[in-house]
Biopython code that builds the backbone (N, CA, C, O; Angstrom):
import numpy as np
from Bio.PDB.StructureBuilder import StructureBuilder

atoms = [
    (1, "MET", "N", (88.921, 171.142, 82.055)),
    (1, "MET", "CA", (89.176, 169.843, 81.451)),
    (1, "MET", "C", (87.990, 168.933, 81.755)),
    (1, "MET", "O", (87.800, 168.526, 82.901)),
    (2, "THR", "N", (87.204, 168.616, 80.754)),
    (2, "THR", "CA", (86.115, 167.669, 80.904)),
    (2, "THR", "C", (86.347, 166.545, 79.908)),
    (2, "THR", "O", (86.176, 166.722, 78.702)),
    (3, "SER", "N", (86.732, 165.403, 80.418)),
    (3, "SER", "CA", (87.071, 164.272, 79.566)),
    (3, "SER", "C", (87.034, 163.007, 80.409)),
    (3, "SER", "O", (86.903, 163.078, 81.631)),
    (4, "PRO", "N", (87.147, 161.851, 79.765)),
    (4, "PRO", "CA", (87.224, 160.607, 80.541)),
    (4, "PRO", "C", (88.374, 160.633, 81.557)),
    (4, "PRO", "O", (88.254, 160.066, 82.643)),
    (5, "VAL", "N", (89.469, 161.280, 81.212)),
    (5, "VAL", "CA", (90.605, 161.373, 82.131)),
    (5, "VAL", "C", (90.194, 162.170, 83.369)),
    (5, "VAL", "O", (90.538, 161.809, 84.495)),
    (6, "HIS", "N", (89.456, 163.255, 83.148)),
    (6, "HIS", "CA", (88.999, 164.059, 84.281)),
    (6, "HIS", "C", (88.054, 163.236, 85.159)),
    (6, "HIS", "O", (88.086, 163.363, 86.383)),
    (7, "ASP", "N", (87.218, 162.398, 84.552)),
    (7, "ASP", "CA", (86.332, 161.525, 85.322)),
    (7, "ASP", "C", (87.132, 160.560, 86.194)),
    (7, "ASP", "O", (86.757, 160.293, 87.336)),
    (8, "VAL", "N", (88.230, 160.041, 85.657)),
    (8, "VAL", "CA", (89.104, 159.143, 86.426)),
    (8, "VAL", "C", (89.735, 159.910, 87.588)),
    (8, "VAL", "O", (89.783, 159.406, 88.710)),
    (9, "ILE", "N", (90.212, 161.113, 87.327)),
    (9, "ILE", "CA", (90.824, 161.926, 88.384)),
    (9, "ILE", "C", (89.793, 162.224, 89.475)),
    (9, "ILE", "O", (90.110, 162.152, 90.663)),
    (10, "LYS", "N", (88.584, 162.553, 89.085)),
    (10, "LYS", "CA", (87.512, 162.800, 90.069)),
    (10, "LYS", "C", (87.262, 161.548, 90.914)),
    (10, "LYS", "O", (87.098, 161.644, 92.131)),
    (11, "ALA", "N", (87.231, 160.376, 90.276)),
    (11, "ALA", "CA", (86.991, 159.128, 90.999)),
    (11, "ALA", "C", (88.127, 158.831, 91.972)),
    (11, "ALA", "O", (87.881, 158.445, 93.115)),
    (12, "VAL", "N", (89.364, 159.008, 91.528)),
    (12, "VAL", "CA", (90.533, 158.742, 92.378)),
    (12, "VAL", "C", (90.562, 159.718, 93.549)),
    (12, "VAL", "O", (90.711, 159.305, 94.699)),
    (13, "THR", "N", (90.420, 161.013, 93.260)),
    (13, "THR", "CA", (90.503, 162.002, 94.346)),
    (13, "THR", "C", (89.356, 161.815, 95.342)),
    (13, "THR", "O", (89.562, 161.961, 96.547)),
    (14, "SER", "N", (88.174, 161.502, 94.868)),
    (14, "SER", "CA", (87.041, 161.283, 95.764)),
    (14, "SER", "C", (87.283, 160.080, 96.671)),
    (14, "SER", "O", (87.075, 160.157, 97.882)),
    (15, "ALA", "N", (87.721, 158.976, 96.086)),
    (15, "ALA", "CA", (87.973, 157.761, 96.866)),
    (15, "ALA", "C", (89.096, 157.968, 97.875)),
    (15, "ALA", "O", (88.980, 157.550, 99.028)),
    (16, "PHE", "N", (90.180, 158.610, 97.451)),
    (16, "PHE", "CA", (91.309, 158.845, 98.361)),
    (16, "PHE", "C", (90.934, 159.833, 99.460)),
    (16, "PHE", "O", (91.338, 159.655, 100.610)),
    (17, "ARG", "N", (90.176, 160.862, 99.128)),
    (17, "ARG", "CA", (89.765, 161.858, 100.118)),
    (17, "ARG", "C", (88.916, 161.200, 101.211)),
    (17, "ARG", "O", (89.053, 161.530, 102.389)),
    (18, "LYS", "N", (88.046, 160.276, 100.821)),
    (18, "LYS", "CA", (87.188, 159.588, 101.787)),
    (18, "LYS", "C", (87.973, 158.621, 102.669)),
    (18, "LYS", "O", (87.639, 158.432, 103.839)),
    (19, "LYS", "N", (89.013, 158.011, 102.108)),
    (19, "LYS", "CA", (89.759, 156.963, 102.818)),
    (19, "LYS", "C", (90.932, 157.504, 103.641)),
    (19, "LYS", "O", (91.239, 156.973, 104.708)),
    (20, "PHE", "N", (91.583, 158.556, 103.146)),
    (20, "PHE", "CA", (92.830, 159.028, 103.761)),
    (20, "PHE", "C", (92.728, 160.504, 104.141)),
    (20, "PHE", "O", (92.536, 161.364, 103.281)),
    (21, "ASP", "N", (92.857, 160.784, 105.430)),
    (21, "ASP", "CA", (92.810, 162.173, 105.913)),
    (21, "ASP", "C", (93.985, 163.006, 105.429)),
    (21, "ASP", "O", (93.899, 164.232, 105.369)),
    (22, "ASP", "N", (95.085, 162.341, 105.084)),
    (22, "ASP", "CA", (96.303, 163.066, 104.716)),
    (22, "ASP", "C", (96.520, 163.164, 103.200)),
    (22, "ASP", "O", (97.617, 163.507, 102.759)),
    (23, "PHE", "N", (95.498, 162.869, 102.406)),
    (23, "PHE", "CA", (95.612, 162.950, 100.946)),
    (23, "PHE", "C", (95.600, 164.412, 100.509)),
    (23, "PHE", "O", (94.720, 165.177, 100.904)),
    (24, "LYS", "N", (96.582, 164.794, 99.693)),
    (24, "LYS", "CA", (96.731, 166.190, 99.258)),
    (24, "LYS", "C", (96.271, 166.439, 97.832)),
    (24, "LYS", "O", (95.825, 167.542, 97.516)),
    (25, "GLY", "N", (96.370, 165.438, 96.963)),
    (25, "GLY", "CA", (95.977, 165.612, 95.571)),
    (25, "GLY", "C", (96.816, 164.741, 94.659)),
    (25, "GLY", "O", (97.654, 163.962, 95.113)),
    (26, "VAL", "N", (96.573, 164.889, 93.341)),
    (26, "VAL", "CA", (97.295, 164.099, 92.349)),
    (26, "VAL", "C", (97.831, 164.989, 91.236)),
    (26, "VAL", "O", (97.241, 166.012, 90.887)),
    (27, "TYR", "N", (98.955, 164.570, 90.698)),
    (27, "TYR", "CA", (99.507, 165.171, 89.489)),
    (27, "TYR", "C", (99.205, 164.233, 88.329)),
    (27, "TYR", "O", (99.459, 163.031, 88.412)),
    (28, "LEU", "N", (98.667, 164.781, 87.254)),
    (28, "LEU", "CA", (98.494, 164.056, 86.003)),
    (28, "LEU", "C", (99.682, 164.407, 85.125)),
    (28, "LEU", "O", (100.040, 165.577, 84.990)),
    (29, "PHE", "N", (100.294, 163.387, 84.525)),
    (29, "PHE", "CA", (101.389, 163.631, 83.588)),
    (29, "PHE", "C", (101.342, 162.563, 82.510)),
    (29, "PHE", "O", (100.583, 161.599, 82.611)),
    (30, "GLY", "N", (102.154, 162.738, 81.481)),
    (30, "GLY", "CA", (102.233, 161.741, 80.418)),
    (30, "GLY", "C", (101.253, 161.982, 79.291)),
    (30, "GLY", "O", (100.794, 163.104, 79.077)),
    (31, "GLN", "N", (100.936, 160.911, 78.567)),
    (31, "GLN", "CA", (100.132, 160.943, 77.344)),
    (31, "GLN", "C", (98.783, 161.640, 77.503)),
    (31, "GLN", "O", (98.333, 162.331, 76.589)),
    (32, "PHE", "N", (98.143, 161.467, 78.641)),
    (32, "PHE", "CA", (96.761, 161.914, 78.802)),
    (32, "PHE", "C", (96.623, 163.395, 79.155)),
    (32, "PHE", "O", (95.516, 163.867, 79.414)),
    (33, "LEU", "N", (97.720, 164.120, 79.168)),
    (33, "LEU", "CA", (97.643, 165.553, 79.459)),
    (33, "LEU", "C", (96.764, 166.301, 78.467)),
    (33, "LEU", "O", (96.195, 167.342, 78.797)),
    (34, "ASP", "N", (96.653, 165.775, 77.257)),
    (34, "ASP", "CA", (95.843, 166.449, 76.241)),
    (34, "ASP", "C", (94.350, 166.170, 76.413)),
    (34, "ASP", "O", (93.531, 166.705, 75.666)),
    (35, "GLY", "N", (93.988, 165.326, 77.403)),
    (35, "GLY", "CA", (92.588, 165.039, 77.668)),
    (35, "GLY", "C", (91.951, 164.051, 76.715)),
    (35, "GLY", "O", (90.777, 163.711, 76.867)),
    (36, "LYS", "N", (92.705, 163.586, 75.736)),
    (36, "LYS", "CA", (92.166, 162.652, 74.746)),
    (36, "LYS", "C", (92.384, 161.214, 75.198)),
    (36, "LYS", "O", (93.188, 160.942, 76.089)),
    (37, "ASN", "N", (91.650, 160.294, 74.565)),
    (37, "ASN", "CA", (91.794, 158.878, 74.854)),
    (37, "ASN", "C", (93.000, 158.330, 74.089)),
    (37, "ASN", "O", (93.150, 158.590, 72.895)),
    (38, "HIS", "N", (93.840, 157.590, 74.762)),
    (38, "HIS", "CA", (95.014, 156.976, 74.139)),
    (38, "HIS", "C", (94.940, 155.471, 74.398)),
    (38, "HIS", "O", (95.391, 154.989, 75.437)),
    (39, "GLN", "N", (94.369, 154.738, 73.445)),
    (39, "GLN", "CA", (94.218, 153.292, 73.579)),
    (39, "GLN", "C", (95.548, 152.648, 73.926)),
    (39, "GLN", "O", (96.576, 152.938, 73.314)),
    (40, "GLY", "N", (95.511, 151.767, 74.919)),
    (40, "GLY", "CA", (96.689, 151.001, 75.283)),
    (40, "GLY", "C", (97.676, 151.742, 76.166)),
    (40, "GLY", "O", (98.710, 151.184, 76.535)),
    (41, "GLU", "N", (97.382, 152.980, 76.512)),
    (41, "GLU", "CA", (98.273, 153.756, 77.377)),
    (41, "GLU", "C", (97.680, 153.857, 78.777)),
    (41, "GLU", "O", (96.459, 153.849, 78.940)),
    (42, "ASP", "N", (98.540, 153.953, 79.784)),
    (42, "ASP", "CA", (98.105, 154.125, 81.169)),
    (42, "ASP", "C", (97.913, 155.602, 81.477)),
    (42, "ASP", "O", (98.619, 156.457, 80.943)),
    (43, "ILE", "N", (96.953, 155.888, 82.340)),
    (43, "ILE", "CA", (96.802, 157.233, 82.890)),
    (43, "ILE", "C", (97.809, 157.334, 84.021)),
    (43, "ILE", "O", (97.721, 156.595, 85.002)),
    (44, "GLU", "N", (98.763, 158.242, 83.891)),
    (44, "GLU", "CA", (99.859, 158.349, 84.852)),
    (44, "GLU", "C", (99.554, 159.428, 85.886)),
    (44, "GLU", "O", (99.330, 160.593, 85.560)),
    (45, "LEU", "N", (99.556, 158.989, 87.160)),
    (45, "LEU", "CA", (99.241, 159.882, 88.274)),
    (45, "LEU", "C", (100.269, 159.729, 89.387)),
    (45, "LEU", "O", (100.741, 158.626, 89.662)),
    (46, "VAL", "N", (100.611, 160.842, 90.022)),
    (46, "VAL", "CA", (101.376, 160.840, 91.257)),
    (46, "VAL", "C", (100.423, 161.319, 92.344)),
    (46, "VAL", "O", (99.893, 162.427, 92.262)),
    (47, "ALA", "N", (100.202, 160.494, 93.359)),
    (47, "ALA", "CA", (99.333, 160.857, 94.483)),
    (47, "ALA", "C", (100.209, 161.300, 95.652)),
    (47, "ALA", "O", (101.193, 160.642, 95.990)),
    (48, "ILE", "N", (99.838, 162.424, 96.265)),
    (48, "ILE", "CA", (100.622, 162.989, 97.364)),
    (48, "ILE", "C", (99.874, 162.817, 98.687)),
    (48, "ILE", "O", (98.698, 163.160, 98.812)),
    (49, "PHE", "N", (100.594, 162.278, 99.661)),
    (49, "PHE", "CA", (100.077, 162.058, 101.012)),
    (49, "PHE", "C", (101.074, 162.620, 102.021)),
    (49, "PHE", "O", (102.247, 162.807, 101.697)),
    (50, "ASP", "N", (100.618, 162.886, 103.232)),
    (50, "ASP", "CA", (101.547, 163.270, 104.298)),
    (50, "ASP", "C", (102.387, 162.072, 104.730)),
    (50, "ASP", "O", (103.562, 162.216, 105.067)),
    (51, "VAL", "N", (101.770, 160.880, 104.719)),
    (51, "VAL", "CA", (102.452, 159.642, 105.097)),
    (51, "VAL", "C", (102.207, 158.631, 103.987)),
    (51, "VAL", "O", (101.074, 158.455, 103.540)),
    (52, "GLU", "N", (103.267, 157.968, 103.544)),
    (52, "GLU", "CA", (103.146, 156.926, 102.516)),
    (52, "GLU", "C", (103.990, 155.757, 102.972)),
    (52, "GLU", "O", (105.204, 155.883, 103.133)),
    (53, "ASP", "N", (103.349, 154.619, 103.179)),
    (53, "ASP", "CA", (104.061, 153.437, 103.649)),
    (53, "ASP", "C", (103.394, 152.173, 103.111)),
    (53, "ASP", "O", (102.415, 152.238, 102.369)),
    (54, "LYS", "N", (103.941, 151.026, 103.499)),
    (54, "LYS", "CA", (103.444, 149.740, 102.995)),
    (54, "LYS", "C", (101.976, 149.537, 103.352)),
    (54, "LYS", "O", (101.205, 149.033, 102.535)),
    (55, "SER", "N", (101.592, 149.915, 104.537)),
    (55, "SER", "CA", (100.208, 149.770, 104.969)),
    (55, "SER", "C", (99.264, 150.580, 104.079)),
    (55, "SER", "O", (98.213, 150.087, 103.670)),
    (56, "LYS", "N", (99.639, 151.808, 103.787)),
    (56, "LYS", "CA", (98.797, 152.657, 102.946)),
    (56, "LYS", "C", (98.739, 152.112, 101.525)),
    (56, "LYS", "O", (97.677, 152.119, 100.903)),
    (57, "ARG", "N", (99.866, 151.641, 101.007)),
    (57, "ARG", "CA", (99.861, 151.066, 99.660)),
    (57, "ARG", "C", (98.905, 149.884, 99.585)),
    (57, "ARG", "O", (98.243, 149.682, 98.567)),
    (58, "GLY", "N", (98.831, 149.105, 100.657)),
    (58, "GLY", "CA", (97.904, 147.980, 100.707)),
    (58, "GLY", "C", (96.447, 148.413, 100.616)),
    (58, "GLY", "O", (95.597, 147.650, 100.157)),
    (59, "GLU", "N", (96.159, 149.631, 101.051)),
    (59, "GLU", "CA", (94.804, 150.178, 100.950)),
    (59, "GLU", "C", (94.572, 150.896, 99.622)),
    (59, "GLU", "O", (93.437, 150.973, 99.151)),
    (60, "ILE", "N", (95.624, 151.415, 99.024)),
    (60, "ILE", "CA", (95.518, 152.169, 97.772)),
    (60, "ILE", "C", (95.186, 151.251, 96.596)),
    (60, "ILE", "O", (94.287, 151.550, 95.811)),
    (61, "TRP", "N", (95.900, 150.147, 96.474)),
    (61, "TRP", "CA", (95.785, 149.330, 95.261)),
    (61, "TRP", "C", (94.391, 148.765, 95.025)),
    (61, "TRP", "O", (93.962, 148.729, 93.871)),
    (62, "PRO", "N", (93.650, 148.317, 96.051)),
    (62, "PRO", "CA", (92.277, 147.874, 95.776)),
    (62, "PRO", "C", (91.376, 149.011, 95.264)),
    (62, "PRO", "O", (90.488, 148.778, 94.443)),
    (63, "ILE", "N", (91.605, 150.226, 95.746)),
    (63, "ILE", "CA", (90.836, 151.379, 95.275)),
    (63, "ILE", "C", (91.112, 151.608, 93.796)),
    (63, "ILE", "O", (90.189, 151.778, 92.999)),
    (64, "ILE", "N", (92.391, 151.611, 93.439)),
    (64, "ILE", "CA", (92.775, 151.826, 92.037)),
    (64, "ILE", "C", (92.232, 150.694, 91.166)),
    (64, "ILE", "O", (91.719, 150.948, 90.076)),
    (65, "GLY", "N", (92.338, 149.457, 91.631)),
    (65, "GLY", "CA", (91.825, 148.317, 90.870)),
    (65, "GLY", "C", (90.333, 148.425, 90.606)),
    (65, "GLY", "O", (89.870, 148.104, 89.512)),
    (66, "LYS", "N", (89.586, 148.871, 91.592)),
    (66, "LYS", "CA", (88.138, 149.037, 91.441)),
    (66, "LYS", "C", (87.829, 150.116, 90.403)),
    (66, "LYS", "O", (86.958, 149.926, 89.555)),
    (67, "ILE", "N", (88.529, 151.233, 90.464)),
    (67, "ILE", "CA", (88.317, 152.316, 89.493)),
    (67, "ILE", "C", (88.691, 151.848, 88.091)),
    (67, "ILE", "O", (87.968, 152.121, 87.132)),
    (68, "GLU", "N", (89.816, 151.145, 87.966)),
    (68, "GLU", "CA", (90.224, 150.630, 86.654)),
    (68, "GLU", "C", (89.146, 149.721, 86.063)),
    (68, "GLU", "O", (88.816, 149.826, 84.882)),
    (69, "THR", "N", (88.606, 148.837, 86.884)),
    (69, "THR", "CA", (87.584, 147.908, 86.421)),
    (69, "THR", "C", (86.305, 148.632, 86.049)),
    (69, "THR", "O", (85.740, 148.394, 84.981)),
    (70, "GLU", "N", (85.846, 149.511, 86.920)),
    (70, "GLU", "CA", (84.586, 150.211, 86.690)),
    (70, "GLU", "C", (84.646, 151.153, 85.486)),
    (70, "GLU", "O", (83.659, 151.317, 84.769)),
    (71, "MET", "N", (85.816, 151.773, 85.269)),
    (71, "MET", "CA", (85.925, 152.785, 84.219)),
    (71, "MET", "C", (86.656, 152.272, 82.977)),
    (71, "MET", "O", (86.843, 153.012, 82.011)),
    (72, "ASP", "N", (87.070, 150.994, 83.009)),
    (72, "ASP", "CA", (87.766, 150.368, 81.886)),
    (72, "ASP", "C", (88.985, 151.181, 81.440)),
    (72, "ASP", "O", (89.130, 151.533, 80.269)),
    (73, "VAL", "N", (89.857, 151.466, 82.419)),
    (73, "VAL", "CA", (91.094, 152.205, 82.168)),
    (73, "VAL", "C", (92.244, 151.499, 82.878)),
    (73, "VAL", "O", (92.032, 150.617, 83.710)),
    (74, "CYS", "N", (93.447, 151.899, 82.541)),
    (74, "CYS", "CA", (94.644, 151.456, 83.265)),
    (74, "CYS", "C", (95.278, 152.685, 83.898)),
    (74, "CYS", "O", (95.519, 153.688, 83.226)),
    (75, "ILE", "N", (95.542, 152.598, 85.188)),
    (75, "ILE", "CA", (96.127, 153.712, 85.932)),
    (75, "ILE", "C", (97.493, 153.297, 86.430)),
    (75, "ILE", "O", (97.646, 152.251, 87.060)),
    (76, "ASP", "N", (98.478, 154.117, 86.148)),
    (76, "ASP", "CA", (99.830, 153.936, 86.666)),
    (76, "ASP", "C", (100.000, 154.969, 87.767)),
    (76, "ASP", "O", (100.254, 156.142, 87.491)),
    (77, "LEU", "N", (99.859, 154.530, 89.030)),
    (77, "LEU", "CA", (99.851, 155.439, 90.164)),
    (77, "LEU", "C", (101.152, 155.344, 90.943)),
    (77, "LEU", "O", (101.645, 154.252, 91.225)),
    (78, "TYR", "N", (101.698, 156.501, 91.284)),
    (78, "TYR", "CA", (102.902, 156.602, 92.110)),
    (78, "TYR", "C", (102.522, 157.304, 93.408)),
    (78, "TYR", "O", (102.370, 158.526, 93.407)),
    (79, "PRO", "N", (102.363, 156.584, 94.514)),
    (79, "PRO", "CA", (102.057, 157.235, 95.790)),
    (79, "PRO", "C", (103.338, 157.733, 96.465)),
    (79, "PRO", "O", (104.315, 156.992, 96.575)),
    (80, "TYR", "N", (103.328, 158.979, 96.911)),
    (80, "TYR", "CA", (104.505, 159.596, 97.523)),
    (80, "TYR", "C", (104.104, 160.558, 98.631)),
    (80, "TYR", "O", (102.974, 161.044, 98.670)),
    (81, "THR", "N", (105.041, 160.825, 99.527)),
    (81, "THR", "CA", (104.999, 162.055, 100.303)),
    (81, "THR", "C", (105.686, 163.095, 99.419)),
    (81, "THR", "O", (106.423, 162.726, 98.504)),
    (82, "MET", "N", (105.465, 164.361, 99.667)),
    (82, "MET", "CA", (106.105, 165.384, 98.831)),
    (82, "MET", "C", (107.631, 165.312, 98.959)),
    (82, "MET", "O", (108.341, 165.481, 97.968)),
    (83, "ASP", "N", (108.132, 165.065, 100.155)),
    (83, "ASP", "CA", (109.590, 164.968, 100.339)),
    (83, "ASP", "C", (110.169, 163.809, 99.527)),
    (83, "ASP", "O", (111.193, 163.971, 98.863)),
    (84, "ASP", "N", (109.527, 162.651, 99.573)),
    (84, "ASP", "CA", (110.021, 161.501, 98.814)),
    (84, "ASP", "C", (109.870, 161.718, 97.311)),
    (84, "ASP", "O", (110.716, 161.285, 96.528)),
    (85, "PHE", "N", (108.796, 162.386, 96.916)),
    (85, "PHE", "CA", (108.586, 162.698, 95.503)),
    (85, "PHE", "C", (109.736, 163.565, 94.979)),
    (85, "PHE", "O", (110.249, 163.318, 93.887)),
    (86, "LYS", "N", (110.132, 164.556, 95.736)),
    (86, "LYS", "CA", (111.232, 165.443, 95.327)),
    (86, "LYS", "C", (112.554, 164.683, 95.220)),
    (86, "LYS", "O", (113.424, 165.052, 94.432)),
    (87, "LYS", "N", (112.703, 163.623, 96.013)),
    (87, "LYS", "CA", (113.935, 162.821, 95.974)),
    (87, "LYS", "C", (114.024, 161.960, 94.718)),
    (87, "LYS", "O", (115.119, 161.571, 94.310)),
    (88, "ASP", "N", (112.886, 161.660, 94.103)),
    (88, "ASP", "CA", (112.864, 160.916, 92.842)),
    (88, "ASP", "C", (113.045, 161.954, 91.733)),
    (88, "ASP", "O", (112.093, 162.329, 91.051)),
    (89, "GLU", "N", (114.280, 162.403, 91.572)),
    (89, "GLU", "CA", (114.583, 163.588, 90.765)),
    (89, "GLU", "C", (114.087, 163.504, 89.329)),
    (89, "GLU", "O", (113.570, 164.486, 88.796)),
    (90, "GLU", "N", (114.237, 162.348, 88.701)),
    (90, "GLU", "CA", (113.838, 162.217, 87.296)),
    (90, "GLU", "C", (112.318, 162.360, 87.142)),
    (90, "GLU", "O", (111.842, 163.131, 86.308)),
    (91, "LEU", "N", (111.571, 161.617, 87.947)),
    (91, "LEU", "CA", (110.115, 161.701, 87.872)),
    (91, "LEU", "C", (109.628, 163.083, 88.304)),
    (91, "LEU", "O", (108.760, 163.667, 87.656)),
    (92, "TYR", "N", (110.178, 163.599, 89.382)),
    (92, "TYR", "CA", (109.771, 164.919, 89.886)),
    (92, "TYR", "C", (109.979, 165.996, 88.821)),
    (92, "TYR", "O", (109.111, 166.840, 88.602)),
    (93, "SER", "N", (111.120, 165.958, 88.174)),
    (93, "SER", "CA", (111.425, 166.940, 87.131)),
    (93, "SER", "C", (110.422, 166.844, 85.987)),
    (93, "SER", "O", (109.916, 167.863, 85.517)),
    (94, "GLU", "N", (110.133, 165.622, 85.538)),
    (94, "GLU", "CA", (109.179, 165.422, 84.441)),
    (94, "GLU", "C", (107.795, 165.945, 84.819)),
    (94, "GLU", "O", (107.163, 166.660, 84.041)),
    (95, "VAL", "N", (107.331, 165.591, 86.004)),
    (95, "VAL", "CA", (105.991, 165.982, 86.432)),
    (95, "VAL", "C", (105.902, 167.489, 86.644)),
    (95, "VAL", "O", (104.902, 168.107, 86.277)),
    (96, "MET", "N", (106.927, 168.082, 87.227)),
    (96, "MET", "CA", (106.901, 169.531, 87.463)),
    (96, "MET", "C", (106.967, 170.314, 86.152)),
    (96, "MET", "O", (106.429, 171.417, 86.054)),
    (97, "GLU", "N", (107.620, 169.745, 85.162)),
    (97, "GLU", "CA", (107.749, 170.419, 83.867)),
    (97, "GLU", "C", (106.436, 170.390, 83.087)),
    (97, "GLU", "O", (106.040, 171.396, 82.498)),
    (98, "GLU", "N", (105.760, 169.238, 83.082)),
    (98, "GLU", "CA", (104.601, 169.101, 82.200)),
    (98, "GLU", "C", (103.298, 168.786, 82.918)),
    (98, "GLU", "O", (102.229, 168.936, 82.327)),
    (99, "GLY", "N", (103.354, 168.355, 84.172)),
    (99, "GLY", "CA", (102.178, 167.849, 84.866)),
    (99, "GLY", "C", (101.179, 168.912, 85.292)),
    (99, "GLY", "O", (101.477, 170.106, 85.330)),
    (100, "ILE", "N", (99.983, 168.433, 85.612)),
    (100, "ILE", "CA", (98.906, 169.274, 86.105)),
    (100, "ILE", "C", (98.509, 168.732, 87.474)),
    (100, "ILE", "O", (98.322, 167.527, 87.639)),
    (101, "PHE", "N", (98.379, 169.629, 88.458)),
    (101, "PHE", "CA", (98.007, 169.215, 89.811)),
    (101, "PHE", "C", (96.510, 169.396, 90.026)),
    (101, "PHE", "O", (95.938, 170.429, 89.676)),
    (102, "PHE", "N", (95.881, 168.368, 90.610)),
    (102, "PHE", "CA", (94.482, 168.404, 91.009)),
    (102, "PHE", "C", (94.445, 168.219, 92.521)),
    (102, "PHE", "O", (94.989, 167.242, 93.036)),
    (103, "ASP", "N", (93.815, 169.135, 93.231)),
    (103, "ASP", "CA", (93.774, 169.042, 94.683)),
    (103, "ASP", "C", (92.912, 167.868, 95.134)),
    (103, "ASP", "O", (92.397, 167.116, 94.307)),
    (104, "ALA", "N", (92.758, 167.714, 96.443)),
    (104, "ALA", "CA", (92.037, 166.566, 96.995)),
    (104, "ALA", "C", (90.565, 166.546, 96.578)),
    (104, "ALA", "O", (89.908, 165.509, 96.675)),
    (105, "LEU", "N", (90.049, 167.681, 96.117)),
    (105, "LEU", "CA", (88.670, 167.742, 95.615)),
    (105, "LEU", "C", (88.582, 167.460, 94.125)),
    (105, "LEU", "O", (87.493, 167.449, 93.551)),
    (106, "GLY", "N", (89.745, 167.230, 93.491)),
    (106, "GLY", "CA", (89.770, 166.954, 92.060)),
    (106, "GLY", "C", (89.726, 168.201, 91.209)),
    (106, "GLY", "O", (89.413, 168.138, 90.020)),
    (107, "ILE", "N", (90.041, 169.350, 91.819)),
    (107, "ILE", "CA", (90.015, 170.634, 91.107)),
    (107, "ILE", "C", (91.413, 170.972, 90.605)),
    (107, "ILE", "O", (92.381, 170.980, 91.365)),
    (108, "MET", "N", (91.496, 171.251, 89.296)),
    (108, "MET", "CA", (92.790, 171.576, 88.700)),
    (108, "MET", "C", (93.310, 172.887, 89.286)),
    (108, "MET", "O", (92.571, 173.861, 89.424)),
    (109, "GLN", "N", (94.598, 172.887, 89.627)),
    (109, "GLN", "CA", (95.246, 174.058, 90.221)),
    (109, "GLN", "C", (96.237, 174.677, 89.247)),
    (109, "GLN", "O", (96.868, 173.974, 88.457)),
    (110, "ASP", "N", (96.368, 175.977, 89.306)),
    (110, "ASP", "CA", (97.375, 176.666, 88.485)),
    (110, "ASP", "C", (98.753, 176.375, 89.044)),
    (110, "ASP", "O", (98.923, 176.134, 90.240)),
    (111, "LYS", "N", (99.734, 176.401, 88.154)),
    (111, "LYS", "CA", (101.120, 176.169, 88.597)),
    (111, "LYS", "C", (101.650, 177.370, 89.315)),
    (111, "LYS", "O", (102.797, 177.366, 89.762)),
]
sb = StructureBuilder()
sb.init_structure("model")
sb.init_model(0)
sb.init_chain("A")
sb.init_seg("    ")
for serial, (resi, resn, name, xyz) in enumerate(atoms, 1):
    if name == "N":
        sb.init_residue(resn, " ", resi, " ")
    sb.init_atom(name, np.array(xyz, "f"), 0.0, 1.0, " ", f" {name:<3s}", serial, name[0])
structure = sb.get_structure()
């Protein structure tokens, strides 16, 4: 996958990998799965960490804001631990059905 969406995923995974030792990767889901540009739509990502709390969210949002500004995109990010992600049954089901996982290096993984 080589597209503007992949560039965003590379930017997010690189920034998170540098900032957080416990970052595991991101799931891409929603409109942008086809790799095409969808004007007016958000790039939907679930970020997985070993620990996710208010303090970490306070560090995540400025990173996402900077990437959005620099790359002229809108990112809808859901930060989770894997256990908490599984508890959000509706979102977890949707992402597991259609989503693509990119590891902490931004490399797409097979299901």
